[in-house]
C-alpha positions, -999 to +999 in steps of 0.1 A: -097+063+184-075+056+154-083+071+121-090+048+091-060+031+074-051+033+038-028+006+023-001+018+000+001-013-023+034-028-036+031-013-071+025+022-057+055+018-033+077+008-063+066+038-084+070+062-055+106+050-047+117+047-083+120+081-101+125+063-134+090+047-132+067+061-158+040+067-131+063+081-104+049+117-108+012+106-106+019+083-076+039+110-058+010+135-063-015+110-049+008+102-020+013+139-012-025+143-011-026+114+014+002+129+034-019+160+038-047+139+053-021+120+074-007+152+088-043+163+098-048+130+116-075+119+092-059+086+082-030+063+088-007+051+061+002+013+061+018-012+038+026-049+039+060-054+056+072-077+028+065-050+002+083-023+022+114-044+029+133-038-004+129+000+000+137+005+037+171+003+054+161-021+081+194-018+099+188+018+109+165+031+136+159+064+119+129+066+095+136+090+067+125+094+031+092+090+013+082+059+033+088+074+068+051+079+075+041+044+065+035+018+093+043-018+085+016-045+087+039-073+098+034-106+080+034-137+101+033-174+093-005-175+096-008-147+070+015-166+046-005-198+051-038-180+044-023-164+013-009-197+001-044-212+003-057-185-020-030-188-046-049-212-069-069-183-081-047-154-072-010-145-074+007-148-040+015-110-037-022-102-044-033-129-019-010-116+008-022-080+003-058-092+005-052-112+036-034-083+054-063-059+044-088-083+058-069-091+090-062-054+098-096-041+086-081-019+059-107-008+034-088+019+014-059+013-010-036+033-032-024+012-061-014+010-098-028-025-101-063-027-116-067-062-101-079-048-068-108-028-083-127-061-085-132-063-047-162-044-034-149-044+001-120-021-009-122+016-018-094+015-044-076+047-055-062+035-088-034+057-102-035+052-140-015+065-169-041+093-175-051+101-139-044+133-122-040+110-091-063+131-069-098+124-058 
């Protein structure tokens, strides 16, 4: 049986991969705590493939660096169509993230974006400016 998945949202990926980001240290601390759980087979780390693409060297087969443990939730045309239908009320990146969470039954998320805290179906770990980033 697979352990539960936690989605590393686009804003957290950006802060993790960008040392100049003001929240890099807080996100790195939260991510390291999740890595401990990952290494103990307590959870799987996932992210939307479109959000990982700018940070991964897709032309290499070797997975290295901070994103190595994260599996991609591959976005298909049907996912984009569903997200586009939601964009009247939601930005496309938010809609795509929500669609991928729903389709892959992801209920936990690490993010910097307070938008996702409004959804009761998601257990959101929001890394803020004053957080110590650990639960």
